[in-house]
ROKEFI-337021 format. One record per residue (C-alpha): residue number from 1; residue in one letter; x, y, z. Coordinates in Angstrom, 2 decimals, always signed. Example, Ala and Ser with C-alpha at 12.3 -4.5 7.8 and 13.67 -1.06 7.14 Angstrom:
BEGIN
resi 1&resn A&px +12.30&py -4.50&pz +7.80 .
resi 2&resn S&px +13.67&py -1.06&pz +7.14 .
This chain:
BEGIN
resi 1&resn M&px +7.36&py +50.46&pz -23.04 .
resi 2&resn K&px +9.62&py +52.77&pz -25.24 .
resi 3&resn Q&px +13.07&py +51.21&pz -25.52 .
resi 4&resn Y&px +16.46&py +52.53&pz -26.78 .
resi 5&resn E&px +19.47&py +50.52&pz -27.50 .
resi 6&resn L&px +23.02&py +52.25&pz -26.90 .
resi 7&resn T&px +26.00&py +51.41&pz -29.17 .
resi 8&resn I&px +28.82&py +49.90&pz -27.28 .
resi 9&resn H&px +32.24&py +49.96&pz -29.21 .
resi 10&resn P&px +33.48&py +46.43&pz -30.16 .
resi 11&resn N&px +36.73&py +46.95&pz -27.93 .
resi 12&resn A&px +34.82&py +48.66&pz -25.20 .
resi 13&resn D&px +35.99&py +47.41&pz -21.58 .
resi 14&resn L&px +32.45&py +46.94&pz -19.86 .
resi 15&resn V&px +34.11&py +46.39&pz -16.44 .
resi 16&resn C&px +33.81&py +49.87&pz -15.35 .
resi 17&resn A&px +30.38&py +50.21&pz -17.08 .
resi 18&resn G&px +28.20&py +50.31&pz -13.98 .
resi 19&resn K&px +30.24&py +53.19&pz -12.50 .
resi 20&resn I&px +30.21&py +54.96&pz -16.14 .
resi 21&resn I&px +26.58&py +54.66&pz -16.16 .
resi 22&resn E&px +25.83&py +55.82&pz -12.60 .
resi 23&resn A&px +28.15&py +58.81&pz -13.04 .
resi 24&resn C&px +26.70&py +59.80&pz -16.29 .
resi 25&resn C&px +23.05&py +59.92&pz -14.68 .
resi 26&resn A&px +24.36&py +61.77&pz -11.91 .
resi 27&resn V&px +25.62&py +64.46&pz -13.89 .
resi 28&resn E&px +22.04&py +65.08&pz -15.06 .
resi 29&resn G&px +20.90&py +65.17&pz -11.57 .
resi 30&resn L&px +19.46&py +61.31&pz -11.58 .
resi 31&resn R&px +19.59&py +59.23&pz -8.52 .
resi 32&resn V&px +19.41&py +55.48&pz -8.41 .
resi 33&resn S&px +16.36&py +54.27&pz -6.88 .
resi 34&resn L&px +17.10&py +50.69&pz -7.61 .
resi 35&resn R&px +19.99&py +48.38&pz -8.52 .
resi 36&resn S&px +19.19&py +44.94&pz -9.43 .
resi 37&resn S&px +19.16&py +42.11&pz -11.91 .
resi 38&resn L&px +16.51&py +41.07&pz -14.15 .
resi 39&resn K&px +15.22&py +37.49&pz -14.21 .
resi 40&resn R&px +14.75&py +37.26&pz -17.94 .
resi 41&resn F&px +18.48&py +38.31&pz -18.40 .
resi 42&resn P&px +20.71&py +36.22&pz -15.92 .
resi 43&resn G&px +23.87&py +38.18&pz -14.83 .
resi 44&resn S&px +22.40&py +41.51&pz -15.99 .
resi 45&resn K&px +22.63&py +44.65&pz -14.07 .
resi 46&resn H&px +19.62&py +46.75&pz -13.98 .
resi 47&resn W&px +19.09&py +50.16&pz -12.70 .
resi 48&resn H&px +16.07&py +52.56&pz -12.21 .
resi 49&resn F&px +16.90&py +56.27&pz -11.92 .
resi 50&resn K&px +14.75&py +59.21&pz -10.84 .
resi 51&resn L&px +14.88&py +62.95&pz -11.04 .
resi 52&resn G&px +14.16&py +64.19&pz -7.89 .
resi 53&resn D&px +10.47&py +63.96&pz -6.69 .
resi 54&resn N&px +9.39&py +64.02&pz -10.46 .
resi 55&resn P&px +7.25&py +61.42&pz -11.71 .
resi 56&resn G&px +8.92&py +59.08&pz -14.05 .
resi 57&resn T&px +11.47&py +56.17&pz -14.01 .
resi 58&resn L&px +14.42&py +55.66&pz -16.64 .
resi 59&resn E&px +15.59&py +52.09&pz -16.53 .
resi 60&resn I&px +19.02&py +51.17&pz -17.78 .
resi 61&resn T&px +20.08&py +47.60&pz -18.28 .
resi 62&resn L&px +23.42&py +46.01&pz -19.10 .
resi 63&resn W&px +23.50&py +42.41&pz -20.27 .
resi 64&resn Q&px +26.72&py +40.69&pz -21.83 .
resi 65&resn R&px +27.40&py +43.36&pz -24.43 .
resi 66&resn R&px +24.07&py +44.94&pz -24.65 .
resi 67&resn L&px +23.03&py +48.11&pz -23.18 .
resi 68&resn W&px +19.55&py +49.89&pz -23.41 .
resi 69&resn C&px +17.43&py +52.31&pz -21.68 .
resi 70&resn S&px +13.71&py +51.76&pz -21.09 .
resi 71&resn V&px +10.52&py +53.39&pz -19.92 .
resi 72&resn R&px +7.74&py +51.36&pz -18.96 .
resi 73&resn K&px +3.96&py +52.56&pz -19.75 .
resi 74&resn G&px +2.84&py +54.21&pz -16.33 .
resi 75&resn R&px +6.44&py +55.26&pz -15.44 .
resi 76&resn T&px +6.64&py +58.17&pz -17.80 .
resi 77&resn G&px +7.75&py +61.65&pz -16.79 .
resi 78&resn P&px +8.29&py +64.97&pz -18.75 .
resi 79&resn W&px +11.84&py +64.94&pz -18.01 .
resi 80&resn I&px +12.76&py +61.79&pz -19.45 .
resi 81&resn D&px +13.08&py +62.06&pz -23.15 .
resi 82&resn R&px +15.46&py +65.14&pz -22.75 .
resi 83&resn V&px +17.54&py +63.33&pz -20.04 .
resi 84&resn Q&px +17.65&py +60.06&pz -21.79 .
resi 85&resn R&px +19.18&py +61.39&pz -24.87 .
resi 86&resn K&px +22.03&py +63.19&pz -22.87 .
resi 87&resn V&px +22.60&py +60.25&pz -20.86 .
resi 88&resn C&px +22.77&py +57.67&pz -23.73 .
resi 89&resn R&px +25.11&py +60.11&pz -25.50 .
resi 90&resn S&px +27.49&py +60.57&pz -22.59 .
resi 91&resn V&px +27.51&py +56.84&pz -21.89 .
resi 92&resn E&px +28.19&py +55.71&pz -25.50 .
resi 93&resn A&px +31.11&py +58.45&pz -25.37 .
resi 94&resn Q&px +32.52&py +57.18&pz -22.16 .
resi 95&resn L&px +32.51&py +53.59&pz -22.99 .
resi 96&resn T&px +34.02&py +54.36&pz -26.42 .
resi 97&resn A&px +36.91&py +56.15&pz -25.08 .
resi 98&resn R&px +37.87&py +53.03&pz -22.81 .
């Protein structure tokens, strides 16, 4: 599994983080294919994002003040690295601005 930790500004207000994450992903053409919580991280918010009918799933998880993107083995796609970098930069910028 590949994982990338996003930097959250210490003063960032995470109340709107879910909306920011989904909006930043939508700008890149991603759609939510799953919204849930991870049993391993109680109270977490977890998303699966897909790009049209292309293979691959980008997962994003927010738990407490930790935010990360991951791609599991078998869920890779040629678009993920490029889009993940853009989404991560955008989410970090939006959370810093709040």
